C-alpha positions, -999 to +999 in steps of 0.1 A: -366-470-497-384-475-531-411-507-529-448-503-519-453-510-485-475-533-468-497-527-436-504-563-413-520-566-380-499-585-353-495-618-352-480-640-332-451-638-309-429-632-345-446-598-350-456-585-315-413-587-306-406-565-336-435-545-329-423-537-295-388-532-305-390-514-333-383-482-320-352-490-311-347-500-343-355-469-364-342-441-339-307-461-324-284-432-338-306-403-327-300-374-305-319-375-276-331-407-281-324-440-251-341-471-260-362-492-231-356-523-225-376-549-247-387-566-217-404-537-201-417-532-241-433-567-237-454-560-204-461-525-216-479-542-249-488-573-240-523-585-234-519-604-207-498-584-185-511-556-188-549-547-174-559-520-191-566-543-219-595-558-202-604-525-212-609-520-244-610-535-282-575-533-295-558-542-327-523-536-340-501-535-371-468-529-388-460-518-421-433-534-438-414-528-469-388-547-489-391-575-458-381-546-434-401-535-408-405-493-411-438-487-389-460-496-365-494-482-348-520-495-327-561-489-322-579-495-296-616-489-283-632-485-243-660-510-238-677-494-212-652-460-198-663-425-219-627-404-214-629-371-199-635-349-227-618-377-257-627-400-279-632-438-269-616-445-300-581-440-301-548-448-317-508-451-300-478-464-306-470-446-337-434-445-346-418-449-383-393-438-411-395-407-425-424-415-452-458-403-462-467-437-477-457-450-446-481-428-422-504-429-444-508-476-448-509-471-408-530-440-395-552-458-430-551-491-413-559-480-376-586-449-388-608-475-411-603-503-378-619-476-357-645-466-385-657-502-394-666-502-349-689-466-352-658-441-343-666-405-356-636-395-340-601-404-327-575-389-301-539-406-295-514-414-294-522-431-264-498-455-256-517-476-241-534-456-223-537-421-211-524-433-177-487-444-193-475-433-222-491-401-243-488-377-268-463-373-296-430-355-291-433-320-305-406-295-282-375-313-266-359-337-289-325-330-275-332-334-237-327-357-210-346-390-217-363-401-197-387-428-179-412-437-192-415-404-219-422-416-256-394-398-278-402-396-312-382-383-342-392-345-357-402-352-385-427-375-372-456-343-363-448-336-396-460-361-414-490-369-389-508-330-400-501-337-430-531-368-427-553-347-416-549-347-373-547-314-357-537-304-317-559-315-291-540-310-260-506-303-254-488-319-222-464-297-202-433-317-188-409-299-169-373-300-156-361-287-125-328-286-120-315-293-076-288-269-070-267-263-037-293-244-020-322-268-023-295-290-004-292-268+024-320-249+028-349-249+051-384-260+043-403-228+060-432-230+043-437-269+054-433-260+092-457-233+088-485-261+071-475-287+100-480-257+122-507-244+109-528-272+091-511-303+108-501-310+072-473-342+074-454-362+051-452-402+049-430-427+032-443-452+012-451-486+033-442-509+008-443-535+032-482-529+029-481-522-008-518-537-012-530-511+009-505-484-005-520-495-040-555-487-027-552-459-015-536-444-042-560-458-068-580-443-050-567-406-045-553-403-082-586-416-097-602-390-077-577-362-083-571-366-120-618-372-126-618-335-137-588-338-164-590-343-199-585-371-217-591-389-180-601-424-180-597-443-147-575-465-133-578-502-124-570-512-090-554-541-103-535-518-133-518-500-103-508-536-089-496-541-117-471-509-123-464-509-083-455-549-090-425-537-117-417-507-095-407-513-072-373-534-080-365-497-083-390-477-063-375-474-022-398-459+005-375-427+000-388-422-035-425-421-029-447-399+001-480-394+014-492-367+025-517-361+054-537-336+065-548-334+102-541-376+099-558-383+063-546-393+033-550-365+007-524-366-020-494-387-027-463-385-052-437-415-067-406-399-081-392-426-106-354-432-109-345-422-142-338-459-158-325-448-188-299-439-170-289-480-164-299-491-199-290-471-223-261-493-231-279-524-230-300-512-262-333-526-252-316-563-247-310-582-210-298-613-226-266-623-221-250-605-201-274-574-195-298-594-174-265-591-147-253-555-155-290-546-146-288-563-115-256-552-107-267-514-111-307-510-094-281-526-066-260-498-060-289-468-075-263-445-086-294-420-098-289-385-105-322-382-127-357-391-119-395-377-124-424-369-105-447-393-128-473-403-107-494-375-081-528-366-070-543-346-048-584-351-034-601-326-064-621-314-032-589-289-022-582-280-062-585-243-066-581-241-033-552-218-007-550-257+011-541-268-025-519-246-035-497-244+000-502-287-004-483-283-040-454-255-025-445-277+001-443-309-022-421-292-036-399-288-012-411-318+001-383-330-033-359-308-024-353-320+009-353-353-002-329-349-027-304-347-005-306-383+006-313-396-029-285-376-043-303-369-073-291-336-098-324-336-119-367-341-113-386-338-141-427-333-134-447-347-163-463-340-176-488-315-173-523-302-197-510-269-209-545-255-194-541-266-157-530-233-140-533-246-109-500-271-111-479-249-140-481-221-118-464-234-086-448-258-111-431-230-124-430-209-096-402-235-080-381-224-109-381-255-134-389-247-165-404-263-198-382-291-206-402-317-233-436-307-247-454-338-262-488-335-283-520-351-284-534-355-318-572-358-330-595-363-363-620-369-376-636-396-393-663-413-411-677-443-394-686-470-416 
C-alpha cells in the first residue's frame, strides 16, 4: 500500500471499536486464525470494564494509511507493581499488515511514550497483562485456534526483530489428544494419593462463586509469585473473569485439589469458544447472539484449554507437588468422559519451568504452540 503512515492515539468510541476489531479484519483468511467476538474484546480492552487498568497508565494507537486502519499497538506502565524480573513498562496488542514502515511507526510511538515516562526497557506483548493474553506467536500458526490465545502471522516476529526486539522468554503450550484408553482407564495415582496423602478433587462451587474467587485468587498469586513476569492479580480482576466465564464454565470444567482437607491447588478448563463462534466473524448482531446462546446451551464442545491453574508455592519442586501434577492430569482424563472432549491444551508454561513441563510431557502431550515475550532497551527521556 503506497502512501505515508499515520500513527494516531485511540480517542473516542469509533477508534476503540476499530482497535478491538482490527485482527479479524487483517487476518480473516489466514490459516489457524479464528476471530474473537468483538463484545469479548471490548471487555478486555475497555478501561471501565477491565479492573486491570486501575493498576497501570496506558495508551493505545492505530496506524492508518490512505484512510485504512492497518495496525495497532498499546503501551502501559504499572503504577505500584513491579513484575518479577520484567519491566514495569510493557507493550501489547500488536497487530499490523506486512509492512516495515507500519510496524516501525507503531513501535516507535509506544517506545517514545514509555521512554518519556522514564522507562529504560520494554517487554511484551502483554495484552493487556501477564494474566490475560501473552506473547507473539512464533510456532504453531496452523494449530487449533484456542480460546484466549493470541494468533499472529509469521511475518510479525520478523518485522519486530528487525526493530531491535530480542527474545526475553518463550511460553510453551501443549496439546493433549484424549484417546479411547483415556476414556476407560482407571486412575491409580489418585487412588494411591487419596489413601496415602488424603488428596481429593472437588468440583467448583458455582453457587458460592465469591468464596471460590477469593480462594483461587490467593492460590494463583501464591503459586505464580516466583515466575518471571508475574504481576499479582487482584480479586476484582479474578471476579471480573469469573463473572464472564460463569456462563460457559460449569462445575465439571473446574476443580479444587485438597490435601487433608486443605485447598492447595485449583484448575479451570475453559471450553474452546472458537468452535461455536468462528462462523460469526466476531459479530453478534443481528443473528449472531441467538446462534451463540443456542450453541452455549447445547454445550457440544470437543476441545478446551487448561487456562487457569495454581498450586501452593510450598509444594513446588517437592514429591507431593509432583504427585499433585500427575494426579491432575489423571483428573482431566476422568473429566474428559463427562465433558466428551477430544483435545485439551495446557497453556501456557514458561520454557524454563521444568517442574511443570516434565509431568505434562510424561502424560504424552506435545508442544503445539510457542509464544514469545520480547524486550528492547529504550533511551529514556
